[in-house]
C-alpha positions in Angstrom: 61.0 -151.6 -24.2 59.2 -153.6 -21.3 58.6 -150.1 -19.6 57.5 -148.7 -22.5 55.0 -151.1 -23.1 53.5 -151.4 -19.4 52.7 -147.3 -19.6 51.1 -148.2 -23.3 48.8 -150.4 -21.7 48.2 -148.0 -18.8 47.5 -145.1 -21.2 45.2 -147.2 -23.2 43.4 -148.4 -20.1 42.4 -144.5 -19.1 41.2 -144.0 -22.3 39.1 -146.8 -22.3 37.7 -145.8 -19.2 37.3 -142.7 -20.2 35.4 -143.5 -23.6 32.9 -145.6 -21.4 32.1 -142.2 -19.6 31.6 -139.7 -21.9 28.6 -138.4 -20.1 28.7 -135.2 -18.7 31.0 -135.1 -15.4 28.8 -135.3 -11.9 31.7 -134.7 -9.7 34.7 -132.4 -9.3 36.9 -136.1 -9.2 35.4 -137.6 -12.1 38.6 -137.6 -14.1 40.5 -138.2 -11.0 38.8 -141.3 -10.5 38.7 -142.4 -14.0 42.9 -142.2 -14.0 42.9 -144.3 -10.3 40.6 -146.8 -11.5 42.5 -147.0 -14.8 45.5 -147.7 -12.7 43.9 -150.1 -10.4 42.9 -152.3 -13.2 46.3 -152.6 -14.5 48.1 -152.4 -11.4 45.9 -154.5 -8.9 42.7 -156.0 -10.7 41.5 -158.5 -7.8 42.1 -156.0 -4.7 38.7 -155.0 -3.1 37.4 -152.0 -1.9 36.6 -150.5 1.4 32.9 -149.1 1.7 34.6 -145.6 1.0 36.5 -147.0 -1.5 40.0 -147.6 0.0 42.1 -150.1 -1.8 43.6 -153.1 0.4 46.2 -154.2 -1.4 48.0 -156.5 1.6 46.3 -157.3 4.8 48.9 -158.9 7.4 46.9 -159.4 10.5 49.3 -160.3 13.5 48.8 -163.3 16.1 48.0 -162.6 19.0 44.8 -160.4 20.7 46.2 -156.8 20.2 44.6 -154.0 21.4 42.1 -152.5 18.5 42.4 -149.2 17.2 39.4 -147.4 17.9 38.0 -143.6 16.7 39.0 -140.7 19.4 42.7 -142.2 20.3 46.0 -142.1 19.0 47.9 -144.8 16.9 51.6 -145.3 17.0 52.1 -146.3 13.3 55.3 -147.3 11.2 54.9 -146.4 7.5 55.9 -145.7 4.2 54.3 -143.6 1.9 54.3 -143.6 -2.3 52.9 -141.8 -5.1 51.2 -144.1 -7.8 54.7 -144.0 -9.5 56.4 -145.2 -7.1 58.1 -142.3 -5.5 58.5 -142.3 -1.4 56.8 -139.1 -0.3 56.4 -140.2 3.5 58.1 -142.2 5.8 59.2 -142.9 9.6 61.3 -146.1 8.9 65.0 -146.1 8.9 64.8 -148.3 5.5 63.1 -145.5 3.7 65.4 -143.2 5.0 68.6 -144.7 3.6 66.7 -146.1 0.0 66.4 -142.3 -0.7 69.8 -141.0 0.8 68.1 -139.1 3.7 69.3 -141.4 6.2 70.6 -139.2 9.6 72.1 -140.9 12.3 70.8 -138.3 15.1 67.2 -138.7 13.7 64.1 -140.9 15.4 62.9 -143.7 13.5 60.6 -145.6 15.6 57.2 -144.5 14.0 54.8 -141.6 14.3 51.4 -141.3 16.3 48.3 -140.1 14.8 45.1 -139.2 16.0 41.8 -141.1 14.6 39.1 -138.7 15.6 37.2 -137.5 12.8 38.8 -134.4 11.2 42.3 -135.2 12.3 43.2 -137.9 9.8 42.9 -138.5 6.5 39.6 -139.9 6.0 40.9 -143.1 3.6 43.4 -143.9 6.5 40.9 -143.8 9.0 38.8 -145.6 7.0 40.9 -148.6 7.0 42.6 -148.0 10.2 40.3 -147.9 12.9 39.4 -151.7 13.7 43.1 -153.2 13.3 44.6 -154.4 15.9 48.3 -153.8 17.4 50.6 -155.5 15.4 48.2 -155.5 12.0 50.1 -154.3 8.9 48.1 -153.5 5.9 49.2 -152.1 2.5 46.2 -149.5 1.0 45.8 -147.6 -1.9 44.0 -144.3 -1.3 42.7 -142.3 -3.9 42.9 -138.1 -4.1 39.7 -137.6 -2.8 39.7 -139.6 0.5 43.0 -137.6 1.0 40.8 -135.3 3.3 39.9 -134.6 6.4 36.6 -133.8 5.6 33.9 -136.7 7.1 31.3 -137.8 4.8 29.2 -140.9 4.8 29.9 -142.3 1.6 32.4 -142.0 -1.1 29.9 -140.0 -3.2 30.1 -137.4 -1.4 33.6 -137.2 -0.9 33.6 -137.8 -4.9 31.5 -134.6 -5.4 34.1 -132.2 -3.5 37.1 -130.7 -5.0 40.6 -131.9 -3.7 44.1 -130.7 -4.4 45.5 -134.1 -2.9 47.3 -137.2 -4.9 46.5 -140.7 -4.5 48.8 -142.3 -2.3 50.1 -145.8 -1.3 50.2 -146.7 2.6 52.2 -149.7 3.8 52.4 -149.2 7.5 52.2 -151.2 10.8 50.3 -150.6 14.2 53.0 -150.0 16.2 50.9 -149.2 19.4 47.5 -147.7 20.2 46.5 -145.4 23.3 42.6 -144.4 24.4 44.6 -141.9 26.6 48.3 -140.5 25.2 48.8 -138.7 28.6 48.0 -141.8 30.5 50.0 -143.9 27.8 53.3 -141.7 28.4 52.9 -142.4 32.0 52.6 -146.3 31.8 55.7 -145.7 29.8 57.6 -143.1 32.8 56.4 -146.1 35.0 58.4 -148.8 32.6 61.6 -146.4 32.6 61.4 -146.4 36.6 61.6 -150.2 36.8 63.9 -150.6 33.9 66.2 -148.0 36.1 66.1 -150.0 39.7 69.0 -148.3 40.9 68.2 -144.8 40.4 64.3 -144.8 40.7 64.5 -147.4 43.5 60.7 -147.4 45.2 60.0 -144.7 42.4 56.3 -145.3 41.2 54.2 -143.1 38.7 52.1 -142.0 41.6 55.3 -139.7 42.7 55.0 -137.3 40.5 55.5 -133.5 41.7 52.3 -132.0 43.7 50.1 -129.8 41.4 52.3 -130.9 38.0 51.2 -134.5 37.2 53.1 -136.2 35.0 56.6 -134.9 36.3 59.0 -136.6 38.4 62.2 -135.3 40.1 64.8 -137.7 41.8 68.0 -136.7 43.6 71.2 -138.5 42.5 73.6 -136.6 44.5 72.2 -134.6 47.1 73.6 -130.9 47.9 76.8 -131.3 49.8 76.1 -128.1 51.6 74.2 -127.7 54.7 72.5 -124.7 53.5 70.0 -125.8 50.9 68.1 -122.7 50.5 67.5 -121.7 46.8 69.2 -119.7 44.5 68.2 -116.0 44.6 66.7 -114.0 41.7 69.2 -113.2 38.8 71.9 -115.7 40.1 73.8 -117.5 37.1 75.0 -121.1 37.7 76.5 -123.5 35.6 75.3 -127.3 34.8 76.3 -130.5 32.6 73.2 -132.2 31.2 72.0 -135.1 29.2 68.7 -135.5 27.5 67.3 -138.4 26.2 64.2 -140.0 24.9 62.4 -142.7 27.5 63.6 -145.5 25.2 67.0 -144.7 26.5 67.8 -142.9 23.0 70.5 -139.6 23.6 69.5 -136.7 21.6 71.2 -133.5 23.5 74.3 -133.6 26.0 77.3 -131.3 27.3 79.4 -134.3 27.3 81.4 -134.7 24.3 82.4 -138.0 24.9 78.7 -139.1 25.5 78.0 -137.2 22.4 80.5 -139.1 19.8 79.5 -142.5 21.6 75.9 -141.6 20.7 76.4 -140.2 17.1 75.3 -136.6 17.7 78.8 -134.9 18.2 79.0 -131.6 16.2 81.8 -130.2 15.3 80.2 -126.4 15.4 79.3 -127.3 19.2 81.3 -126.1 22.2 80.7 -129.3 24.9 81.4 -127.5 28.4 78.8 -126.3 31.3 76.3 -123.7 29.9 75.1 -120.8 32.0 71.6 -120.7 33.9 70.0 -117.7 35.2 67.3 -117.9 37.9 64.1 -116.3 37.9 61.4 -115.5 40.3 59.3 -118.9 39.2 60.4 -121.8 37.3 58.8 -120.3 34.2 61.6 -117.5 34.3 64.8 -119.6 34.0 66.6 -119.2 31.2 69.7 -121.0 29.6 72.5 -119.0 27.6 70.1 -116.1 27.2 67.5 -118.7 26.0 64.2 -119.7 27.4 63.6 -123.6 28.0 60.9 -126.2 28.0 59.2 -126.4 31.3 59.8 -130.1 31.8 63.8 -128.7 32.1 63.0 -125.7 34.2 60.6 -127.6 36.8 63.9 -130.2 37.1 66.0 -127.5 37.9 63.5 -126.0 40.3 64.2 -128.7 42.4 67.9 -128.7 42.6 70.1 -126.9 45.0 74.0 -126.2 44.8 76.3 -128.7 43.3 73.3 -131.2 43.4 72.8 -134.0 40.7 69.1 -135.0 39.9 67.1 -136.7 36.9 63.8 -135.1 35.7 61.3 -137.2 33.9 58.4 -135.5 32.5 55.3 -136.6 30.0 55.6 -134.4 26.6 53.3 -131.4 28.0 56.0 -130.5 30.0 57.9 -130.8 26.6 57.5 -130.6 23.3 54.1 -132.0 22.8 52.0 -133.4 20.0 55.1 -131.8 17.7 58.4 -133.0 19.1 61.3 -131.0 18.1 63.1 -131.4 14.9 64.3 -135.0 13.4 65.7 -136.5 17.0 62.3 -136.1 19.3 58.9 -137.6 17.9 55.6 -135.5 18.9 54.0 -136.7 22.2 57.6 -138.0 23.6 58.1 -138.6 27.8 61.6 -137.3 28.3 64.8 -137.8 30.5 67.0 -134.9 31.6 69.9 -135.6 34.0 71.3 -132.3 35.4 74.7 -131.7 37.5 75.3 -128.4 38.9 78.6 -127.4 38.9 81.5 -125.1 39.3 81.8 -122.1 36.7 84.2 -123.0 34.3 87.4 -121.3 34.0 87.8 -118.8 31.5 
């Protein structure tokens, strides 16, 4: 009964708004605005709006002096997005995934980078995000006409443009901000080196491979043979490997025990050394007849027979701004531990 009464009140409010505006529509979003305004009046009558018409429902500034989000940068956000009826339509959090029954223990739930430049982010989200500090949280209502990548100076101009988007509620926290995403990744790699002093003793971010800024290789077990010449083109070798995010999360491995311990084991996969076909250059290397990402190929290219080593590299040698599947987010530096082994017995 309570739900019916609330629904009735909402419809009544919408009708009241329509009744007060029986003059000719002046914009493509005239009806959308009446509906959105009625929803706001019913659910958040005291909320304040920004200059473009985004309503701030909750504002929780962080203690301290975090970096300020600026235009033309990269903001790492943890968020949940709902429609006006409360249905979750987007999220980055483990909590939301569990609530929807879509939780996957192999997926990454650590936030997502968004660009803050004009035309690369929804105008309404950009409007309330720029100027926030790292650590700040907000809950905002963004009307449908501001769910647009277009850039205008006034709300009136947005209202004049047609939109097929839906109004949305964003609840988000700014986890980090980077003016330059490459430099941010290099800094994270430096922190990784410091956190693993045994493997990377004396290594710094200045030690990237010549001509490949942002790529790093460290020998762990040298080649046992005195002959350390490179493999010949079309040579087939066999390797074991493990791929990790920079925070240590394992997303791929040929080690069955590690796969089980990391929660990524699959009954459809065979856990054994894989074949690598050498090429004339690193870009020609293939794994089980498939191409590999540049950072993986460059790591192999540094190695010799039965050597073990670690390649660490920025996302421009990996999966770039888009990431890969649910386990590797965009702009992720990656770590690959590789060991060259004997051909498995058949």
